[in-house]
C-alpha positions in Angstrom: 155.5 57.4 118.2 158.6 59.6 117.4 156.5 62.2 115.8 153.9 62.2 118.6 156.7 62.9 121.0 157.5 66.0 119.2 153.8 67.3 120.2 153.1 69.6 123.0 151.0 66.8 124.6 153.9 64.4 123.9 156.4 66.8 125.7 156.0 65.1 129.3 157.1 61.7 128.0 159.2 62.8 125.0 162.4 61.3 126.2 160.6 57.9 127.2 158.9 57.7 123.7 161.9 58.7 121.9 163.7 55.9 123.5 161.3 53.5 122.9 161.0 54.5 119.2 164.7 54.2 118.9 164.4 50.7 120.3 161.6 49.8 117.9 163.9 51.1 114.9 166.6 49.0 116.1 164.6 45.9 116.2 163.6 46.5 112.7 167.3 46.8 111.9 168.0 43.4 113.4 165.1 42.0 111.3 167.3 43.0 108.2 170.7 42.5 109.7 170.2 38.9 110.6 169.2 37.6 107.7 171.4 36.3 105.1 170.0 38.4 102.4 170.2 41.7 104.7 166.4 41.9 103.9 163.8 41.8 106.8 161.0 39.5 106.3 157.2 40.6 106.6 157.1 39.0 110.2 158.8 37.5 113.1 157.0 35.2 115.1 157.9 34.2 118.9 160.8 36.9 119.1 163.1 34.3 116.9 165.0 36.5 114.8 166.3 33.3 112.9 162.9 33.3 111.7 162.5 29.3 113.1 159.1 29.8 114.4 157.9 31.9 111.4 156.0 30.2 108.6 156.2 32.7 106.1 159.6 34.4 105.6 158.9 36.8 102.4 159.6 40.4 101.7 157.1 42.1 99.4 158.9 45.4 99.0 157.2 47.1 102.2 158.6 50.5 103.2 158.0 50.2 107.1 161.6 49.9 108.2 162.9 52.6 106.0 160.2 55.0 106.8 160.8 54.7 110.4 164.5 55.2 110.0 163.8 58.1 107.9 161.5 59.6 110.7 164.1 58.7 113.3 167.0 60.3 111.1 165.1 63.6 110.5 164.2 63.9 114.3 167.3 62.8 115.9 169.9 63.3 113.1 171.8 60.3 114.2 173.6 58.8 111.3 173.0 55.1 112.2 169.5 55.4 110.5 171.2 56.7 107.4 173.6 53.7 107.5 170.8 51.4 108.0 169.0 52.7 105.1 172.0 52.3 103.0 172.7 48.8 104.1 169.2 47.8 103.0 169.4 49.7 99.9 172.5 47.5 98.8 170.8 44.5 100.0 167.7 45.4 97.7 170.0 45.9 94.9 171.7 42.7 95.3 168.7 40.5 96.0 165.7 42.0 94.3 166.7 43.4 91.2 165.4 41.6 88.0 165.6 42.3 84.5 162.8 44.9 84.2 162.8 46.2 87.8 162.6 44.5 91.3 160.7 41.4 92.6 159.5 40.4 95.9 161.4 37.6 97.7 160.0 34.4 98.8 162.3 33.7 101.6 164.9 36.4 102.8 166.8 33.3 104.9 167.6 31.7 101.4 170.4 33.2 99.0 169.3 31.5 95.8 167.0 34.3 94.9 163.5 32.8 94.8 161.1 35.5 93.6 157.7 36.2 93.8 156.8 37.8 90.1 155.4 41.2 91.6 156.5 44.5 92.2 153.7 46.5 94.5 153.3 50.2 93.5 154.3 51.4 97.0 158.0 50.0 96.2 158.6 53.1 94.1 156.3 55.4 95.8 157.5 54.8 99.3 160.1 52.4 99.9 162.7 53.8 97.3 161.6 57.5 98.3 162.4 56.9 101.8 165.5 54.9 100.7 166.4 58.4 98.8 165.6 60.8 101.4 167.8 58.7 103.9 170.7 59.4 101.6 170.0 63.1 100.4 171.0 65.2 103.4 170.1 68.5 101.4 166.4 67.4 100.3 163.8 69.9 101.4 160.9 67.7 102.6 161.1 68.9 106.3 158.8 67.8 109.0 157.9 71.4 110.1 156.9 72.1 106.5 155.5 68.7 105.0 153.2 65.9 106.0 153.7 62.9 104.2 150.7 61.0 103.3 150.1 57.2 103.5 151.8 56.6 100.0 154.4 59.0 100.9 153.8 62.1 98.9 154.7 65.3 100.7 151.9 67.8 101.4 152.7 71.2 102.4 151.6 72.3 105.7 149.1 75.1 105.0 151.1 77.9 106.3 153.9 77.2 103.7 151.8 76.0 100.8 152.2 77.9 97.6 149.7 80.8 97.3 147.6 81.4 94.4 148.4 84.5 92.3 145.8 87.3 92.9 
C-alpha cells in the first residue's frame, strides 16, 4: 500500500494511502504490544486484541509486521517503526531463543514458553533481515535501487545492477 502510493499512478491518493498504511502498521504494533510476551499472534479475530475470540494464538516466526515497519521506516523516516522493530526483536530474544536457534511460540498470551519445535526458513531469510535493516541506518538497500523478492532478497533495479566486464 505504501509502496504503491509512491508511484505516479498513486500520487493522487498518496496522502490517504500513506495514512491508511500508517494505521495498518500501528494495528500490527498493537498486536505485539498488547500481548504479555510482546509478540504478535498469527491472527486476531473479531477485533479483540486480548485474543479472547481467537482460537489459535501462536507465532510461527513470520516477518510481515517487521517487513511492513521497515517499508514504512524507509518511506517516512519516522523513528517509531525502528523502535517497534527493536521492541519486537528484544521480545524475540526473550521468548523465542532456544539452545540451538529460535522456536515458534504456541501461545503469545502465556509467559511459560510453550514452544512449537520448528524454526521456519523465513525466520532468518526475512524476519531477522528486516529486524536488522530497521536497526541499521547506514544500510545500502534503498528502495530506489533495489526490489526485495518474497524471501526479502534484494535484487538490483536493472539500471543500477553491476555491469559485466567487456
